[in-house]
N, C-alpha and C positions, 0 to 999 in steps of 0.2 A: 350447848352443842352436844351432839350424840356421842356416846361412847364408841369405841371401834365395834364392839359387839353388837350394839343397837344399829350402827350403820351398815354393818355386814347383813343383819337379817332385813333391814329395809331394803338394801339393794338386791338382795336375792329375790324378794318379792317383786320388786320393779322389773327385774330382768324377765321374770316369768310372765309379767304382764305388758312386756314390751314398753316400759315407761322409764328406761334409763335416761333418755334425754331430759326428762323432768328434773331428775336429780342432778344431772350435770349443771342445770341452769340455776339450781338453788344453792349456790356456793356458799352463802352465809350460814346455812344449817349444818355444814359438815367441814371437817378438817380437810383441806384440799390434798394434803399428803396422803392421809389415809384413804380417801376416795380414789385417788390415783392408784395407790397399791392394790385396791379391789378391782378397778377397771382395767388396769394394765399391769398385771403382776410380772410380766416378763421384763420389765424395766427395773424391777426391784429384786433385792436378795431374797432368799428362801426365808430367812427369819427377818422380819421387819420391825423396826422401832417406831412405836406410836407415840413417843414421847421422851423427855429427857429422864434419864435413869436417877432415881431417887436415892439409892443406896450410897454409902459412904464407908471409907475405912475398910475394915474387915470384911464386911458385907460385899463390897465391890471385889475384893480379893477372892472370895468364895465363888462370885460370878465367873471369874477368870478361870478358876480351877475346874469349874464344872464342866467346862467344854473339853472333850477327849481329843480334838484336833487342833488345840490351841488357836482357835479362831477369834476368840475375845481378848481385847486389850482395853486398858483404862485410858479414857480420853477427857481432857478438862471440860469441854464445853458439853458433850452429850452424856457424860458419866462413863459410858462403855462404848466400844466400837466393836462391830462383827465384820470380819474380813470375809466377803463372799467367795473368795477364791479358795479358802480353807474350810468354810462351813459346809457340812454334809447333811444338815438337816436332822440331827439325831433328836432335836427337840428338848435336850437336857437343860438349855438355858431358859427355854420358854416356860417349861414346867417349874422350874425353880426361881423364876423372877417374881420377888416379893411385891414389887410395885406394879406388876402386870403391864409393863411398858413393851414387852417383846410378844409379838404374835406371829403365828405361821402364815406364809403366804398362801393364797388361795386362787385356784384357777376357775373357780365356780362360775364367775360372771361371763368372762369370754367363752368359756366352754358351753354354758347354756345357750349363749346367743348364736354360736356356731352350730350346735348340734340342732337347734330349732329353726335355723334359716338355711341349712345346707341342702343342697339339691343333689348331692352325691350320697353314697352309702356312708353311714356313720356306725362304727362299731364300739361297743362297751367292751373292754377287755378285763375281765374280772380276776383278781388275784386268787391263788389257791386257798388263801386264809379267809374266804369269804363265808365259809360254813359256819353257821351260828351267830353270824354278826348282826342279823336283822331279826332276831328271835328264832327259837328253835323250830317254829312251824314254817319258816321261809325256806322252801326247797329250792334246788338249782332251778328248776322249772318255773317255778313261781317268780324267782328273782328275774328270770329272762323276760316273763311277761310284764313285769314292772318296769324293766328298762325300756322296754318297746312303748310303754305308756309315757315314758319321759320324753321320748322322740328318737330313741336309738332304732336302728334298722335291725340289729342283732346284738347278742351277747356271745362272746367268745371266752372259754375258759382257758386262762394262761396255763393252767396245769398240763394242757396237751403239749404245750412248747417247753414246759418243765421236762416232759417225757423225752422230747428231742436232745435238750441239753444233757440230760442224764445220759443218754446213748452216747452222745459226742465226749463227755467226760470220761465215760467208762472206756471208750476206745482209746482215748488219750492215755488213760492209765495202763491199759493193756500194751499199748505201743512203747511207752516211756519208762515204766517201772520194771527194770530188769534185774537190779541188784537190791540187796537188803537195805543198803543205805539211801536208795532213791526215795523221793516222797513227791507229793503233788499237793498243791493247795487249791481248794475248789474256788471258782471265780463266779460261777454263773447265778448266784442268787442275791446276796445282800450287797448293796452299794456301799454301806458302811465298812463292811469287812474288806472289800477290795481297796476302798479308798485309805483304809488304815495300812494296808500292805504297801500300796503305792507311796503314800506320803511319810510313813514311819518306818517301814520295814522294806524299803525299796530293792535292798540287795537279794530279797526272795522272789522278785518278780519272775525270774527265769523259771520258778517252779509253778507259775500260775499259767495253765493253758489258755490260749487266746479264745474265749468264749463270751458271747454277750449274755445278758440276762434273759430269762424267759419273758420278761416284759418287752424288751427290745426285738427278741426273736419273733414274738406274736405280732408286733406292729410291722416289722418288715416283711414278714410272710403275707400279711393282709394286703400290704400295698404292692407286692409282686403279683397277687391275684387279682387285686382290684386298684390299679394305679391311683385313682382318683379318691379313693376312701379316705375317710377320717378316722383317726383312732383316739380312743380316750381310755387310758388305764385307770382302773379303780382298785385301790388297796388300803392297807393299814398304815402306810409308811410315808412320812414326809421327805425322807432321803430319796425316795423315787423321783420327786420333783426335781432335785439336784442332779439326778442320774440322767434324766430326760434333757437336761440343759448341757450336758458335757459336750464339748466341741466335737467330738468324733461321733456322737449319737444324736445331736440336735436335729430335729426334723423328723425322727422315726416315730416318736409318740407326739401327737398334736397337743394333747392336755392330759394331765395327771389330777385326778380328783382322789379324795380319801373316802373311807367308808362313812366318816362322820359328815363329809359334804354331801354324799349321795343321800344319806338319811335327812339332812336339812332339805334338799330337793323333794324327797318322798313327802316330808311334812308339809311343805309349802303347796305342793300340788294335791295333798289329801291322798296320796297313794298309800295303801295298806298291802304290802307284799304278801302277807300270810293269808289275805282273803282271795287272792287271784288265781286264776286257772293255770295248770301246769303247761309247760312248753319245753319238753325234754329234748336235750341234744348232748348227752354225756359221753365223751369220747377218750378221757384220759385213763391212765393206769393208776394203780396204787402208788407207784413210784412218783408220779408227777403231783398226785393230790397231797402227798404228805410232805412236800416241799416247804409248806407253811409252818412247820413247827421244828423246834430245835432237834437236830439230828436226822431229820427227813432226808436231807440232800445225801449225806454219807451213807445211809440205810439204802436209798434208791440206787446209788452208783455201785455199792457192793453187791446188791442183788443182780445188777445188769451185767457187771463184770463176770460173775459166775455164769450167767446165761451165754455170754458171747464166747467165753473161753473156760470151760469147767475143768479143765486140766491144768491150769495155771500153777506153777510151783510156788510163787510168790503171791499170796493172796492179799486182799484189801485188809489192812489194819487201821482202823479209824480212830481218830481223837477229835472230839467236837466241844465247841464251848459256845455259850450264849451270853450276850452282854459285853460291852466294850472291854471292861477291866479284865473279865475272864478270858477274852480273846487275846489280850496283850500278854497275859500270864501264859497261855498255851504257847504263843509264839516264842516267848522269851525261854520257855523250857525247851523248845526245839532248837533255838540258837544256842543254849547251853549244853546241848547234847544229852539232855536228860528225858528224851522221848524217843521211843522206838516205832512210832506209828509211821505209815506211809501215804495216808490220806487224811488231811486237815480241813475240817469245816468249821468256819466261824459264822455266827450271826449277831449283828449289832444289838439286837433287843432281847432282853430275858424272855426265854421261852420261843425264840424265833419270831417269824413275821406275825404269828398270832398275838405276840405282845407288842406290836408296834404302837407307836405313840398316837395314832389316830384310829386304833381298834375301837370298837363299840362295847365288845364283851371282854370278859376276863380271859387271861392266858389259859387257866385251867379249863374253862368252858370251851374256848376256841381249840385248844388242843384235842380235847375229847371228841368235838364235832369233825374236826379234820381227820383224826384216826378212824372214826366211824365211817366217813366218806371214803376214805382209802380202802378200807375192808370191803366195802360195797362194790368196788370196781371189779369186773370180771377178768381183768388183766394185772398181773402182779408187777410187771415191769415192761418198758417200751419195746423190748424185743418180742413180747407176746402180743402187742397192741396193733392190730391190723390198720387202725386209723392213722397211726404215725407212719407206717410204710406207705399208704395211700397218699398222705399229705406230702411225704418227701418226694414221692414220684411227681406229684403235681408241681412241686417247687424245682424239679429238674435234677434231683439226686436218684441215680440208677441203682445204687446199693447203700447200705447203711455206712460202709467203709468210707464212701465218698464225702462223708461229713468231716474226715480229716483233712480234706483238700482245703485250699484257701477260699472258702465260701463266703462271699460278701453277706449273706444273710446272717449266719450263725457265728461269724468269726470276729473278734475284736483285736485290734492291733494296739497293745498297751505301749 
């Protein structure tokens, strides 16, 4: 019987050749549970168990401790059990599983089938961390061409929507931070960060402005402009799969793929993005582009606050951390009264999104590429970006201040 990885590779090729039905009929060759996880991922948790855990004693205890969200417990029959309601897809358990019985859920099969059979517009929504992921020679324009060869009608940079969320959070800061003791927790980027606040530090939720992530903002905006369109988010993060399933967000993003999954598709189709022609449409500012690395959100908001209200007496004083342990330490300092910052940014992965568990390149290389891309933008922040203003008008916002109103597109009710 094939291993899970062998089955995955076989099924990807079958999906590209429209031969999935042959696999479904060859039940004896495959573990039926593993096959169902690949064909119907929405029926299964973000982290799937492909067999019984072989760890015992202290090793099992280490598995339980590894989860920052207390989603793992010890069970007699399966060895361990993962609670899908608590799991946020941080990938710590998968990367640390000595018996390799834990695997990440993958949307690659249903996504491929949907993209290649859809009669409606299908958009690839690429995360700001994409620079440098597919080799240094792969420019945004070449990647856009590669996506079209896969079957997408277009590629949208989520960084443009990071611009809009930066503007919204800057307006929230300018409106709400009136005293030296006031503070704001950023909400719009990392699903692990917001999940940690909701589940562990829920008393701080009043300090989190109601904003969706750039991924959700991008998908919702596309569907306002093209109601029948299909949206596929592509990024470095397994937690984005969990975010897309949350009850108040489900249906906004149709599928979530990782950079590694897209690379698998490129490999299977023989697509080499670095060899393709350019197809340029870059509209994001530096602020939106640097969301992908640690400190990028707070730097973007700080710059934008200065632009919308240069005479503020209380300026943005940021504190930021990356990696779940560091984020917890930062919040504990805040609760203990040992921090005087008024804007807190947390990212669940070391280095930010460029350090996501499904990145292809290193944190250092990803950070360098993202910073260079940010510097290449002709706009420093969303206030300077005419494409942001144009897009907001098309979505029905008459002024940037109207972002503070209860917009269904960019607002989340925690």
